[in-house]
MIVOLO-24014 format. One record per residue: residue number from 0; x, y, z of N, C-alpha, C in turn. Coordinates in Angstrom, 1 decimal, m for minus. Layout:
N
    k    n_c1    n_c2    n_c3   ca_c1   ca_c2   ca_c3    c_c1    c_c2    c_c3
  NUM       X       Y       Z       X       Y       Z       X       Y       Z
...
END
This chain:
23
    k    n_c1    n_c2    n_c3   ca_c1   ca_c2   ca_c3    c_c1    c_c2    c_c3
    0    93.3    90.3   122.3    94.0    90.3   121.0    93.0    90.1   119.8
    1    92.2    89.2   120.4    91.1    88.8   119.0    90.5    90.1   118.9
    2    90.4    91.3   120.0    89.5    92.3   119.6    90.1    93.2   118.5
    3    91.6    93.2   119.2    92.5    93.9   118.0    92.5    93.7   116.9
    4    92.4    92.0   116.5    92.3    91.6   114.9    91.3    92.2   114.3
    5    90.0    92.1   115.1    88.6    92.7   114.5    88.8    94.0   113.8
    6    89.5    94.9   115.0    89.3    96.5   114.6    90.5    96.6   113.7
    7    91.7    95.8   113.3    92.4    95.9   112.3    91.8    95.7   110.9
    8    90.7    94.4   111.1    90.1    94.0   110.0    89.0    95.1   109.5
    9    88.5    95.7   110.5    87.5    96.7   110.3    88.0    97.8   109.4
   10    89.3    98.4   110.1    90.1    99.6   109.6    90.4    99.1   108.0
   11    90.8    97.9   107.7    91.4    97.6   106.3    89.8    97.6   105.7
   12    88.6    97.3   106.1    87.5    97.4   105.2    87.0    98.9   105.0
   13    87.3    99.8   106.0    87.1   101.5   105.7    88.2   101.8   104.6
   14    89.2   101.3   104.7    90.2   101.6   103.6    89.8   101.4   102.3
   15    89.6   100.3   102.3    89.0    99.8   100.9    88.1   100.5   100.4
   16    87.0   100.8   101.1    85.5   101.7   100.9    86.3   102.8   100.3
   17    87.2   103.5   101.2    87.5   104.9   101.0    88.5   104.9    99.5
   18    89.1   103.9    99.1    89.7   103.9    98.0    88.9   103.6    96.9
   19    87.9   102.8    97.0    86.7   102.5    96.2    86.0   104.0    96.0
   20    85.8   104.4    96.9    84.8   105.7    96.6    85.9   107.0    95.8
   21    87.3   107.0    96.4    87.9   108.0    95.8    88.4   107.6    94.3
   22    88.5   106.3    94.2    89.0   105.8    93.1    87.8   106.0    91.9
END
């Protein structure tokens, strides 16, 4: 479960980066 949490956090960081790059 801890691994899944890390994956979600990583995905959130990727989303943030995409929004910052796109915005």
